GUBAGU-640824 format. One record per residue (C-alpha): residue number from 0; residue in one letter; x, y negated, z. Coordinates in steps of 0.1 Angstrom, whole numbers. Layout:
N
<atom><drenlo>NUM</drenlo><palo>A</palo><u>X</u><v>Y</v><w>Z</w></atom>
...
***
This chain:
291
<atom><drenlo>0</drenlo><palo>M</palo><u>220</u><v>318</v><w>124</w></atom>
<atom><drenlo>1</drenlo><palo>T</palo><u>226</u><v>300</v><w>91</w></atom>
<atom><drenlo>2</drenlo><palo>A</palo><u>189</u><v>304</v><w>80</w></atom>
<atom><drenlo>3</drenlo><palo>F</palo><u>176</u><v>293</v><w>114</w></atom>
<atom><drenlo>4</drenlo><palo>T</palo><u>199</u><v>263</v><w>115</w></atom>
<atom><drenlo>5</drenlo><palo>A</palo><u>189</u><v>253</v><w>80</w></atom>
<atom><drenlo>6</drenlo><palo>A</palo><u>152</u><v>257</v><w>88</w></atom>
<atom><drenlo>7</drenlo><palo>L</palo><u>155</u><v>233</v><w>118</w></atom>
<atom><drenlo>8</drenlo><palo>L</palo><u>174</u><v>207</v><w>98</w></atom>
<atom><drenlo>9</drenlo><palo>V</palo><u>149</u><v>208</v><w>69</w></atom>
<atom><drenlo>10</drenlo><palo>H</palo><u>120</u><v>205</v><w>93</w></atom>
<atom><drenlo>11</drenlo><palo>Y</palo><u>133</u><v>177</v><w>114</w></atom>
<atom><drenlo>12</drenlo><palo>L</palo><u>154</u><v>156</v><w>90</w></atom>
<atom><drenlo>13</drenlo><palo>P</palo><u>142</u><v>137</v><w>59</w></atom>
<atom><drenlo>14</drenlo><palo>Q</palo><u>157</u><v>149</v><w>26</w></atom>
<atom><drenlo>15</drenlo><palo>D</palo><u>180</u><v>119</v><w>23</w></atom>
<atom><drenlo>16</drenlo><palo>A</palo><u>196</u><v>130</v><w>56</w></atom>
<atom><drenlo>17</drenlo><palo>F</palo><u>198</u><v>167</v><w>48</w></atom>
<atom><drenlo>18</drenlo><palo>D</palo><u>194</u><v>184</v><w>15</w></atom>
<atom><drenlo>19</drenlo><palo>P</palo><u>208</u><v>220</v><w>14</w></atom>
<atom><drenlo>20</drenlo><palo>S</palo><u>210</u><v>219</v><w>-24</w></atom>
<atom><drenlo>21</drenlo><palo>T</palo><u>238</u><v>193</v><w>-23</w></atom>
<atom><drenlo>22</drenlo><palo>P</palo><u>275</u><v>200</v><w>-16</w></atom>
<atom><drenlo>23</drenlo><palo>Q</palo><u>273</u><v>175</v><w>14</w></atom>
<atom><drenlo>24</drenlo><palo>G</palo><u>242</u><v>193</v><w>28</w></atom>
<atom><drenlo>25</drenlo><palo>K</palo><u>258</u><v>227</v><w>25</w></atom>
<atom><drenlo>26</drenlo><palo>R</palo><u>290</u><v>215</v><w>42</w></atom>
<atom><drenlo>27</drenlo><palo>R</palo><u>270</u><v>199</v><w>71</w></atom>
<atom><drenlo>28</drenlo><palo>L</palo><u>250</u><v>231</v><w>74</w></atom>
<atom><drenlo>29</drenlo><palo>H</palo><u>281</u><v>252</v><w>74</w></atom>
<atom><drenlo>30</drenlo><palo>N</palo><u>297</u><v>231</v><w>102</w></atom>
<atom><drenlo>31</drenlo><palo>L</palo><u>267</u><v>231</v><w>125</w></atom>
<atom><drenlo>32</drenlo><palo>A</palo><u>260</u><v>268</v><w>119</w></atom>
<atom><drenlo>33</drenlo><palo>Q</palo><u>296</u><v>277</v><w>127</w></atom>
<atom><drenlo>34</drenlo><palo>A</palo><u>294</u><v>257</v><w>159</w></atom>
<atom><drenlo>35</drenlo><palo>A</palo><u>261</u><v>273</v><w>169</w></atom>
<atom><drenlo>36</drenlo><palo>H</palo><u>273</u><v>308</v><w>160</w></atom>
<atom><drenlo>37</drenlo><palo>C</palo><u>305</u><v>305</v><w>180</w></atom>
<atom><drenlo>38</drenlo><palo>A</palo><u>286</u><v>291</v><w>210</w></atom>
<atom><drenlo>39</drenlo><palo>A</palo><u>262</u><v>320</v><w>209</w></atom>
<atom><drenlo>40</drenlo><palo>Q</palo><u>290</u><v>345</v><w>207</w></atom>
<atom><drenlo>41</drenlo><palo>G</palo><u>311</u><v>328</v><w>233</w></atom>
<atom><drenlo>42</drenlo><palo>K</palo><u>341</u><v>328</v><w>210</w></atom>
<atom><drenlo>43</drenlo><palo>V</palo><u>355</u><v>316</v><w>177</w></atom>
<atom><drenlo>44</drenlo><palo>G</palo><u>353</u><v>343</v><w>151</w></atom>
<atom><drenlo>45</drenlo><palo>S</palo><u>364</u><v>343</v><w>115</w></atom>
<atom><drenlo>46</drenlo><palo>G</palo><u>333</u><v>325</v><w>104</w></atom>
<atom><drenlo>47</drenlo><palo>F</palo><u>332</u><v>343</v><w>71</w></atom>
<atom><drenlo>48</drenlo><palo>D</palo><u>296</u><v>355</v><w>76</w></atom>
<atom><drenlo>49</drenlo><palo>V</palo><u>284</u><v>319</v><w>81</w></atom>
<atom><drenlo>50</drenlo><palo>A</palo><u>304</u><v>306</v><w>52</w></atom>
<atom><drenlo>51</drenlo><palo>S</palo><u>291</u><v>333</v><w>28</w></atom>
<atom><drenlo>52</drenlo><palo>A</palo><u>255</u><v>327</v><w>40</w></atom>
<atom><drenlo>53</drenlo><palo>V</palo><u>258</u><v>290</v><w>31</w></atom>
<atom><drenlo>54</drenlo><palo>F</palo><u>279</u><v>292</v><w>-1</w></atom>
<atom><drenlo>55</drenlo><palo>G</palo><u>274</u><v>327</v><w>-13</w></atom>
<atom><drenlo>56</drenlo><palo>S</palo><u>302</u><v>351</v><w>-23</w></atom>
<atom><drenlo>57</drenlo><palo>C</palo><u>335</u><v>332</v><w>-20</w></atom>
<atom><drenlo>58</drenlo><palo>L</palo><u>371</u><v>334</v><w>-11</w></atom>
<atom><drenlo>59</drenlo><palo>Y</palo><u>373</u><v>321</v><w>25</w></atom>
<atom><drenlo>60</drenlo><palo>R</palo><u>401</u><v>310</v><w>48</w></atom>
<atom><drenlo>61</drenlo><palo>R</palo><u>391</u><v>303</v><w>84</w></atom>
<atom><drenlo>62</drenlo><palo>F</palo><u>391</u><v>269</v><w>100</w></atom>
<atom><drenlo>63</drenlo><palo>S</palo><u>414</u><v>261</v><w>129</w></atom>
<atom><drenlo>64</drenlo><palo>P</palo><u>398</u><v>274</v><w>161</w></atom>
<atom><drenlo>65</drenlo><palo>A</palo><u>409</u><v>242</v><w>179</w></atom>
<atom><drenlo>66</drenlo><palo>L</palo><u>381</u><v>223</v><w>161</w></atom>
<atom><drenlo>67</drenlo><palo>L</palo><u>354</u><v>241</v><w>181</w></atom>
<atom><drenlo>68</drenlo><palo>Q</palo><u>375</u><v>243</v><w>213</w></atom>
<atom><drenlo>69</drenlo><palo>S</palo><u>379</u><v>206</v><w>218</w></atom>
<atom><drenlo>70</drenlo><palo>H</palo><u>343</u><v>192</v><w>217</w></atom>
<atom><drenlo>71</drenlo><palo>G</palo><u>333</u><v>204</v><w>252</w></atom>
<atom><drenlo>72</drenlo><palo>E</palo><u>304</u><v>225</v><w>265</w></atom>
<atom><drenlo>73</drenlo><palo>P</palo><u>266</u><v>220</v><w>261</w></atom>
<atom><drenlo>74</drenlo><palo>G</palo><u>253</u><v>197</v><w>288</w></atom>
<atom><drenlo>75</drenlo><palo>A</palo><u>286</u><v>179</v><w>293</w></atom>
<atom><drenlo>76</drenlo><palo>P</palo><u>286</u><v>141</v><w>290</w></atom>
<atom><drenlo>77</drenlo><palo>S</palo><u>285</u><v>129</v><w>253</w></atom>
<atom><drenlo>78</drenlo><palo>F</palo><u>284</u><v>165</v><w>241</w></atom>
<atom><drenlo>79</drenlo><palo>S</palo><u>258</u><v>158</v><w>215</w></atom>
<atom><drenlo>80</drenlo><palo>L</palo><u>277</u><v>128</v><w>201</w></atom>
<atom><drenlo>81</drenlo><palo>R</palo><u>309</u><v>147</v><w>199</w></atom>
<atom><drenlo>82</drenlo><palo>L</palo><u>292</u><v>176</v><w>182</w></atom>
<atom><drenlo>83</drenlo><palo>K</palo><u>275</u><v>153</v><w>157</w></atom>
<atom><drenlo>84</drenlo><palo>A</palo><u>308</u><v>137</v><w>149</w></atom>
<atom><drenlo>85</drenlo><palo>L</palo><u>324</u><v>171</v><w>144</w></atom>
<atom><drenlo>86</drenlo><palo>V</palo><u>295</u><v>184</v><w>122</w></atom>
<atom><drenlo>87</drenlo><palo>D</palo><u>296</u><v>152</v><w>101</w></atom>
<atom><drenlo>88</drenlo><palo>E</palo><u>334</u><v>152</v><w>100</w></atom>
<atom><drenlo>89</drenlo><palo>E</palo><u>337</u><v>118</v><w>116</w></atom>
<atom><drenlo>90</drenlo><palo>E</palo><u>367</u><v>104</v><w>135</w></atom>
<atom><drenlo>91</drenlo><palo>G</palo><u>392</u><v>126</v><w>117</w></atom>
<atom><drenlo>92</drenlo><palo>S</palo><u>376</u><v>159</v><w>126</w></atom>
<atom><drenlo>93</drenlo><palo>T</palo><u>379</u><v>173</v><w>91</w></atom>
<atom><drenlo>94</drenlo><palo>W</palo><u>372</u><v>211</v><w>89</w></atom>
<atom><drenlo>95</drenlo><palo>D</palo><u>401</u><v>228</v><w>73</w></atom>
<atom><drenlo>96</drenlo><palo>A</palo><u>382</u><v>259</v><w>62</w></atom>
<atom><drenlo>97</drenlo><palo>E</palo><u>390</u><v>268</v><w>26</w></atom>
<atom><drenlo>98</drenlo><palo>I</palo><u>360</u><v>280</v><w>5</w></atom>
<atom><drenlo>99</drenlo><palo>V</palo><u>367</u><v>287</v><w>-32</w></atom>
<atom><drenlo>100</drenlo><palo>K</palo><u>337</u><v>299</v><w>-53</w></atom>
<atom><drenlo>101</drenlo><palo>S</palo><u>357</u><v>304</v><w>-85</w></atom>
<atom><drenlo>102</drenlo><palo>A</palo><u>380</u><v>329</v><w>-68</w></atom>
<atom><drenlo>103</drenlo><palo>V</palo><u>353</u><v>356</v><w>-67</w></atom>
<atom><drenlo>104</drenlo><palo>G</palo><u>329</u><v>368</v><w>-93</w></atom>
<atom><drenlo>105</drenlo><palo>V</palo><u>308</u><v>399</v><w>-98</w></atom>
<atom><drenlo>106</drenlo><palo>P</palo><u>308</u><v>413</v><w>-134</w></atom>
<atom><drenlo>107</drenlo><palo>K</palo><u>274</u><v>417</v><w>-150</w></atom>
<atom><drenlo>108</drenlo><palo>G</palo><u>276</u><v>454</v><w>-152</w></atom>
<atom><drenlo>109</drenlo><palo>L</palo><u>283</u><v>459</v><w>-115</w></atom>
<atom><drenlo>110</drenlo><palo>R</palo><u>264</u><v>455</v><w>-82</w></atom>
<atom><drenlo>111</drenlo><palo>L</palo><u>273</u><v>458</v><w>-46</w></atom>
<atom><drenlo>112</drenlo><palo>V</palo><u>252</u><v>481</v><w>-23</w></atom>
<atom><drenlo>113</drenlo><palo>M</palo><u>253</u><v>486</v><w>14</w></atom>
<atom><drenlo>114</drenlo><palo>C</palo><u>247</u><v>520</v><w>31</w></atom>
<atom><drenlo>115</drenlo><palo>D</palo><u>236</u><v>522</v><w>67</w></atom>
<atom><drenlo>116</drenlo><palo>V</palo><u>250</u><v>550</v><w>88</w></atom>
<atom><drenlo>117</drenlo><palo>D</palo><u>227</u><v>562</v><w>117</w></atom>
<atom><drenlo>118</drenlo><palo>C</palo><u>254</u><v>563</v><w>143</w></atom>
<atom><drenlo>119</drenlo><palo>G</palo><u>249</u><v>576</v><w>179</w></atom>
<atom><drenlo>120</drenlo><palo>S</palo><u>275</u><v>554</v><w>196</w></atom>
<atom><drenlo>121</drenlo><palo>K</palo><u>294</u><v>522</v><w>191</w></atom>
<atom><drenlo>122</drenlo><palo>T</palo><u>330</u><v>512</v><w>195</w></atom>
<atom><drenlo>123</drenlo><palo>P</palo><u>332</u><v>478</v><w>213</w></atom>
<atom><drenlo>124</drenlo><palo>G</palo><u>361</u><v>455</v><w>213</w></atom>
<atom><drenlo>125</drenlo><palo>M</palo><u>376</u><v>468</v><w>180</w></atom>
<atom><drenlo>126</drenlo><palo>V</palo><u>387</u><v>433</v><w>169</w></atom>
<atom><drenlo>127</drenlo><palo>K</palo><u>403</u><v>426</v><w>203</w></atom>
<atom><drenlo>128</drenlo><palo>K</palo><u>423</u><v>458</v><w>202</w></atom>
<atom><drenlo>129</drenlo><palo>V</palo><u>435</u><v>451</v><w>167</w></atom>
<atom><drenlo>130</drenlo><palo>L</palo><u>446</u><v>416</v><w>177</w></atom>
<atom><drenlo>131</drenlo><palo>Q</palo><u>463</u><v>430</v><w>208</w></atom>
<atom><drenlo>132</drenlo><palo>W</palo><u>483</u><v>454</v><w>186</w></atom>
<atom><drenlo>133</drenlo><palo>R</palo><u>492</u><v>425</v><w>163</w></atom>
<atom><drenlo>134</drenlo><palo>K</palo><u>505</u><v>406</v><w>193</w></atom>
<atom><drenlo>135</drenlo><palo>E</palo><u>524</u><v>435</v><w>208</w></atom>
<atom><drenlo>136</drenlo><palo>K</palo><u>539</u><v>447</v><w>174</w></atom>
<atom><drenlo>137</drenlo><palo>P</palo><u>541</u><v>416</v><w>153</w></atom>
<atom><drenlo>138</drenlo><palo>E</palo><u>566</u><v>429</v><w>128</w></atom>
<atom><drenlo>139</drenlo><palo>E</palo><u>547</u><v>461</v><w>121</w></atom>
<atom><drenlo>140</drenlo><palo>A</palo><u>513</u><v>444</v><w>120</w></atom>
<atom><drenlo>141</drenlo><palo>G</palo><u>526</u><v>415</v><w>99</w></atom>
<atom><drenlo>142</drenlo><palo>K</palo><u>539</u><v>438</v><w>72</w></atom>
<atom><drenlo>143</drenlo><palo>I</palo><u>505</u><v>455</v><w>68</w></atom>
<atom><drenlo>144</drenlo><palo>W</palo><u>486</u><v>422</v><w>72</w></atom>
<atom><drenlo>145</drenlo><palo>T</palo><u>506</u><v>405</v><w>44</w></atom>
<atom><drenlo>146</drenlo><palo>E</palo><u>502</u><v>435</v><w>20</w></atom>
<atom><drenlo>147</drenlo><palo>L</palo><u>465</u><v>437</v><w>27</w></atom>
<atom><drenlo>148</drenlo><palo>Q</palo><u>461</u><v>400</v><w>20</w></atom>
<atom><drenlo>149</drenlo><palo>K</palo><u>479</u><v>405</v><w>-13</w></atom>
<atom><drenlo>150</drenlo><palo>R</palo><u>457</u><v>434</v><w>-22</w></atom>
<atom><drenlo>151</drenlo><palo>N</palo><u>425</u><v>416</v><w>-13</w></atom>
<atom><drenlo>152</drenlo><palo>E</palo><u>436</u><v>387</v><w>-36</w></atom>
<atom><drenlo>153</drenlo><palo>A</palo><u>443</u><v>411</v><w>-63</w></atom>
<atom><drenlo>154</drenlo><palo>L</palo><u>409</u><v>426</v><w>-60</w></atom>
<atom><drenlo>155</drenlo><palo>A</palo><u>393</u><v>392</v><w>-62</w></atom>
<atom><drenlo>156</drenlo><palo>A</palo><u>414</u><v>383</v><w>-93</w></atom>
<atom><drenlo>157</drenlo><palo>E</palo><u>404</u><v>416</v><w>-110</w></atom>
<atom><drenlo>158</drenlo><palo>L</palo><u>367</u><v>409</v><w>-104</w></atom>
<atom><drenlo>159</drenlo><palo>V</palo><u>370</u><v>374</v><w>-119</w></atom>
<atom><drenlo>160</drenlo><palo>R</palo><u>389</u><v>388</v><w>-149</w></atom>
<atom><drenlo>161</drenlo><palo>L</palo><u>362</u><v>415</v><w>-156</w></atom>
<atom><drenlo>162</drenlo><palo>A</palo><u>335</u><v>388</v><w>-153</w></atom>
<atom><drenlo>163</drenlo><palo>K</palo><u>352</u><v>365</v><w>-177</w></atom>
<atom><drenlo>164</drenlo><palo>E</palo><u>362</u><v>391</v><w>-203</w></atom>
<atom><drenlo>165</drenlo><palo>D</palo><u>329</u><v>410</v><w>-199</w></atom>
<atom><drenlo>166</drenlo><palo>S</palo><u>349</u><v>442</v><w>-197</w></atom>
<atom><drenlo>167</drenlo><palo>A</palo><u>337</u><v>477</v><w>-186</w></atom>
<atom><drenlo>168</drenlo><palo>D</palo><u>372</u><v>491</v><w>-178</w></atom>
<atom><drenlo>169</drenlo><palo>Y</palo><u>368</u><v>495</v><w>-141</w></atom>
<atom><drenlo>170</drenlo><palo>A</palo><u>399</u><v>517</v><w>-135</w></atom>
<atom><drenlo>171</drenlo><palo>P</palo><u>421</u><v>488</v><w>-123</w></atom>
<atom><drenlo>172</drenlo><palo>L</palo><u>393</u><v>478</v><w>-99</w></atom>
<atom><drenlo>173</drenlo><palo>T</palo><u>391</u><v>513</v><w>-85</w></atom>
<atom><drenlo>174</drenlo><palo>E</palo><u>429</u><v>513</v><w>-80</w></atom>
<atom><drenlo>175</drenlo><palo>C</palo><u>427</u><v>479</v><w>-62</w></atom>
<atom><drenlo>176</drenlo><palo>I</palo><u>400</u><v>493</v><w>-38</w></atom>
<atom><drenlo>177</drenlo><palo>G</palo><u>421</u><v>525</v><w>-32</w></atom>
<atom><drenlo>178</drenlo><palo>K</palo><u>451</u><v>505</v><w>-22</w></atom>
<atom><drenlo>179</drenlo><palo>I</palo><u>431</u><v>484</v><w>2</w></atom>
<atom><drenlo>180</drenlo><palo>R</palo><u>416</u><v>515</v><w>18</w></atom>
<atom><drenlo>181</drenlo><palo>G</palo><u>451</u><v>530</v><w>21</w></atom>
<atom><drenlo>182</drenlo><palo>L</palo><u>463</u><v>499</v><w>40</w></atom>
<atom><drenlo>183</drenlo><palo>I</palo><u>432</u><v>499</v><w>62</w></atom>
<atom><drenlo>184</drenlo><palo>R</palo><u>438</u><v>535</v><w>72</w></atom>
<atom><drenlo>185</drenlo><palo>E</palo><u>474</u><v>526</v><w>79</w></atom>
<atom><drenlo>186</drenlo><palo>M</palo><u>463</u><v>498</v><w>101</w></atom>
<atom><drenlo>187</drenlo><palo>S</palo><u>438</u><v>522</v><w>119</w></atom>
<atom><drenlo>188</drenlo><palo>E</palo><u>466</u><v>546</v><w>127</w></atom>
<atom><drenlo>189</drenlo><palo>A</palo><u>491</u><v>520</v><w>138</w></atom>
<atom><drenlo>190</drenlo><palo>S</palo><u>466</u><v>501</v><w>160</w></atom>
<atom><drenlo>191</drenlo><palo>G</palo><u>447</u><v>531</v><w>173</w></atom>
<atom><drenlo>192</drenlo><palo>V</palo><u>414</u><v>515</v><w>163</w></atom>
<atom><drenlo>193</drenlo><palo>P</palo><u>390</u><v>534</v><w>140</w></atom>
<atom><drenlo>194</drenlo><palo>I</palo><u>386</u><v>508</v><w>113</w></atom>
<atom><drenlo>195</drenlo><palo>E</palo><u>382</u><v>535</v><w>87</w></atom>
<atom><drenlo>196</drenlo><palo>P</palo><u>377</u><v>566</v><w>109</w></atom>
<atom><drenlo>197</drenlo><palo>E</palo><u>379</u><v>601</v><w>93</w></atom>
<atom><drenlo>198</drenlo><palo>E</palo><u>341</u><v>604</v><w>92</w></atom>
<atom><drenlo>199</drenlo><palo>Q</palo><u>339</u><v>573</v><w>70</w></atom>
<atom><drenlo>200</drenlo><palo>T</palo><u>368</u><v>584</v><w>49</w></atom>
<atom><drenlo>201</drenlo><palo>Q</palo><u>348</u><v>615</v><w>41</w></atom>
<atom><drenlo>202</drenlo><palo>L</palo><u>317</u><v>595</v><w>33</w></atom>
<atom><drenlo>203</drenlo><palo>L</palo><u>335</u><v>570</v><w>10</w></atom>
<atom><drenlo>204</drenlo><palo>D</palo><u>354</u><v>598</v><w>-8</w></atom>
<atom><drenlo>205</drenlo><palo>A</palo><u>321</u><v>617</v><w>-14</w></atom>
<atom><drenlo>206</drenlo><palo>C</palo><u>305</u><v>585</v><w>-27</w></atom>
<atom><drenlo>207</drenlo><palo>S</palo><u>335</u><v>576</v><w>-49</w></atom>
<atom><drenlo>208</drenlo><palo>K</palo><u>331</u><v>610</v><w>-67</w></atom>
<atom><drenlo>209</drenlo><palo>V</palo><u>297</u><v>600</v><w>-80</w></atom>
<atom><drenlo>210</drenlo><palo>P</palo><u>300</u><v>589</v><w>-117</w></atom>
<atom><drenlo>211</drenlo><palo>G</palo><u>295</u><v>552</v><w>-119</w></atom>
<atom><drenlo>212</drenlo><palo>V</palo><u>308</u><v>544</v><w>-84</w></atom>
<atom><drenlo>213</drenlo><palo>V</palo><u>338</u><v>522</v><w>-87</w></atom>
<atom><drenlo>214</drenlo><palo>G</palo><u>348</u><v>524</v><w>-51</w></atom>
<atom><drenlo>215</drenlo><palo>G</palo><u>339</u><v>514</v><w>-15</w></atom>
<atom><drenlo>216</drenlo><palo>V</palo><u>351</u><v>503</v><w>19</w></atom>
<atom><drenlo>217</drenlo><palo>V</palo><u>340</u><v>501</v><w>55</w></atom>
<atom><drenlo>218</drenlo><palo>P</palo><u>328</u><v>465</v><w>58</w></atom>
<atom><drenlo>219</drenlo><palo>G</palo><u>333</u><v>439</v><w>85</w></atom>
<atom><drenlo>220</drenlo><palo>A</palo><u>354</u><v>450</v><w>114</w></atom>
<atom><drenlo>221</drenlo><palo>G</palo><u>351</u><v>486</v><w>104</w></atom>
<atom><drenlo>222</drenlo><palo>G</palo><u>338</u><v>515</v><w>124</w></atom>
<atom><drenlo>223</drenlo><palo>Y</palo><u>311</u><v>541</v><w>119</w></atom>
<atom><drenlo>224</drenlo><palo>D</palo><u>279</u><v>522</v><w>111</w></atom>
<atom><drenlo>225</drenlo><palo>A</palo><u>281</u><v>512</v><w>74</w></atom>
<atom><drenlo>226</drenlo><palo>V</palo><u>299</u><v>514</v><w>41</w></atom>
<atom><drenlo>227</drenlo><palo>A</palo><u>298</u><v>490</v><w>11</w></atom>
<atom><drenlo>228</drenlo><palo>L</palo><u>300</u><v>503</v><w>-24</w></atom>
<atom><drenlo>229</drenlo><palo>L</palo><u>307</u><v>487</v><w>-58</w></atom>
<atom><drenlo>230</drenlo><palo>I</palo><u>288</u><v>506</v><w>-85</w></atom>
<atom><drenlo>231</drenlo><palo>E</palo><u>277</u><v>503</v><w>-121</w></atom>
<atom><drenlo>232</drenlo><palo>N</palo><u>243</u><v>488</v><w>-122</w></atom>
<atom><drenlo>233</drenlo><palo>K</palo><u>225</u><v>517</v><w>-137</w></atom>
<atom><drenlo>234</drenlo><palo>P</palo><u>194</u><v>536</v><w>-125</w></atom>
<atom><drenlo>235</drenlo><palo>E</palo><u>211</u><v>570</v><w>-129</w></atom>
<atom><drenlo>236</drenlo><palo>V</palo><u>240</u><v>559</v><w>-106</w></atom>
<atom><drenlo>237</drenlo><palo>I</palo><u>216</u><v>547</v><w>-79</w></atom>
<atom><drenlo>238</drenlo><palo>D</palo><u>195</u><v>580</v><w>-82</w></atom>
<atom><drenlo>239</drenlo><palo>T</palo><u>226</u><v>602</v><w>-80</w></atom>
<atom><drenlo>240</drenlo><palo>L</palo><u>241</u><v>582</v><w>-51</w></atom>
<atom><drenlo>241</drenlo><palo>R</palo><u>208</u><v>585</v><w>-31</w></atom>
<atom><drenlo>242</drenlo><palo>T</palo><u>208</u><v>622</v><w>-36</w></atom>
<atom><drenlo>243</drenlo><palo>V</palo><u>244</u><v>625</v><w>-23</w></atom>
<atom><drenlo>244</drenlo><palo>L</palo><u>236</u><v>603</v><w>7</w></atom>
<atom><drenlo>245</drenlo><palo>A</palo><u>204</u><v>623</v><w>15</w></atom>
<atom><drenlo>246</drenlo><palo>G</palo><u>224</u><v>655</v><w>18</w></atom>
<atom><drenlo>247</drenlo><palo>W</palo><u>256</u><v>642</v><w>32</w></atom>
<atom><drenlo>248</drenlo><palo>K</palo><u>270</u><v>656</v><w>65</w></atom>
<atom><drenlo>249</drenlo><palo>V</palo><u>303</u><v>653</v><w>83</w></atom>
<atom><drenlo>250</drenlo><palo>N</palo><u>327</u><v>682</v><w>78</w></atom>
<atom><drenlo>251</drenlo><palo>E</palo><u>327</u><v>698</v><w>113</w></atom>
<atom><drenlo>252</drenlo><palo>E</palo><u>364</u><v>707</v><w>109</w></atom>
<atom><drenlo>253</drenlo><palo>V</palo><u>374</u><v>671</v><w>111</w></atom>
<atom><drenlo>254</drenlo><palo>D</palo><u>345</u><v>657</v><w>132</w></atom>
<atom><drenlo>255</drenlo><palo>S</palo><u>362</u><v>637</v><w>159</w></atom>
<atom><drenlo>256</drenlo><palo>G</palo><u>333</u><v>642</v><w>183</w></atom>
<atom><drenlo>257</drenlo><palo>A</palo><u>336</u><v>605</v><w>193</w></atom>
<atom><drenlo>258</drenlo><palo>V</palo><u>303</u><v>596</v><w>177</w></atom>
<atom><drenlo>259</drenlo><palo>T</palo><u>272</u><v>613</v><w>163</w></atom>
<atom><drenlo>260</drenlo><palo>I</palo><u>268</u><v>606</v><w>126</w></atom>
<atom><drenlo>261</drenlo><palo>G</palo><u>232</u><v>609</v><w>115</w></atom>
<atom><drenlo>262</drenlo><palo>K</palo><u>213</u><v>600</v><w>83</w></atom>
<atom><drenlo>263</drenlo><palo>V</palo><u>230</u><v>577</v><w>57</w></atom>
<atom><drenlo>264</drenlo><palo>S</palo><u>206</u><v>555</v><w>37</w></atom>
<atom><drenlo>265</drenlo><palo>M</palo><u>211</u><v>529</v><w>10</w></atom>
<atom><drenlo>266</drenlo><palo>L</palo><u>197</u><v>495</v><w>20</w></atom>
<atom><drenlo>267</drenlo><palo>G</palo><u>177</u><v>473</v><w>-4</w></atom>
<atom><drenlo>268</drenlo><palo>V</palo><u>202</u><v>445</v><w>-5</w></atom>
<atom><drenlo>269</drenlo><palo>R</palo><u>229</u><v>435</v><w>-29</w></atom>
<atom><drenlo>270</drenlo><palo>E</palo><u>256</u><v>408</v><w>-36</w></atom>
<atom><drenlo>271</drenlo><palo>E</palo><u>246</u><v>372</v><w>-38</w></atom>
<atom><drenlo>272</drenlo><palo>M</palo><u>265</u><v>344</v><w>-54</w></atom>
<atom><drenlo>273</drenlo><palo>E</palo><u>241</u><v>315</v><w>-46</w></atom>
<atom><drenlo>274</drenlo><palo>G</palo><u>241</u><v>312</v><w>-9</w></atom>
<atom><drenlo>275</drenlo><palo>V</palo><u>215</u><v>292</v><w>10</w></atom>
<atom><drenlo>276</drenlo><palo>R</palo><u>184</u><v>279</v><w>-8</w></atom>
<atom><drenlo>277</drenlo><palo>L</palo><u>150</u><v>265</v><w>-1</w></atom>
<atom><drenlo>278</drenlo><palo>E</palo><u>122</u><v>290</v><w>-7</w></atom>
<atom><drenlo>279</drenlo><palo>D</palo><u>86</u><v>284</v><w>-17</w></atom>
<atom><drenlo>280</drenlo><palo>P</palo><u>65</u><v>295</v><w>13</w></atom>
<atom><drenlo>281</drenlo><palo>K</palo><u>38</u><v>308</v><w>-11</w></atom>
<atom><drenlo>282</drenlo><palo>I</palo><u>59</u><v>338</v><w>-20</w></atom>
<atom><drenlo>283</drenlo><palo>Y</palo><u>55</u><v>350</v><w>16</w></atom>
<atom><drenlo>284</drenlo><palo>G</palo><u>17</u><v>346</v><w>15</w></atom>
<atom><drenlo>285</drenlo><palo>D</palo><u>11</u><v>383</v><w>18</w></atom>
<atom><drenlo>286</drenlo><palo>W</palo><u>31</u><v>384</v><w>50</w></atom>
<atom><drenlo>287</drenlo><palo>I</palo><u>8</u><v>359</v><w>68</w></atom>
<atom><drenlo>288</drenlo><palo>E</palo><u>-22</u><v>372</v><w>87</w></atom>
<atom><drenlo>289</drenlo><palo>T</palo><u>-51</u><v>348</v><w>91</w></atom>
<atom><drenlo>290</drenlo><palo>Y</palo><u>-69</u><v>349</v><w>125</w></atom>
***
């Protein structure tokens, strides 16, 4: 959504009206992409995926949902004018999202990898179920939520410290990730939602035993379809991890039977601090077929 929105803006607007390399251009892109994404989904999500696509890795706090709930529906009278005012932050419609680049960093010796899990079924409505649990048991949920926020901030702070000090002591980082996973499992059990299901616990534990793997989590809303790992950026770590993933199978004794877990593979993607940028079309020349 962010890339498509940026492409349309670059194509139709002159550079003095939209330049994605400037802070103002990034903010305008962020606001419009958030509005488009929420309209496409029919809801107001966290918006972190759009924010990180625009700004790169960052600490993010969601904007107030009321911002996107008060400008009307497409096709309504003056909808486009209200949307433009919202995107350009006119008439007091200031977006209160918090985006802090300096709060997150990736040390030179580390990289983030994503592993795809070939999963035979999906668990819809996980976020709704978690929010319903939070509504029904606010004290229980609030305790876990507060502690998880604290641990996430500690993880971000440790990453920044390692980046600044150029340190290779990753033990505190492993401890931070372990505490976060513990809270996620606690939330899974309390809410009845498989945020980190047992099958993924097994997979993460197996990966974490590989020398050079600092730790990992189930990303996004959780579930069965992926894991994200923070590893030392060394060829031997990648090779060993690929071997482990190629031969990994769920322990049948604890297989819940709720899903069918298949092949696990490492994707060719990694962390990105930069965010949106204009590319030279020439680098994609080999992709274009001439008729």
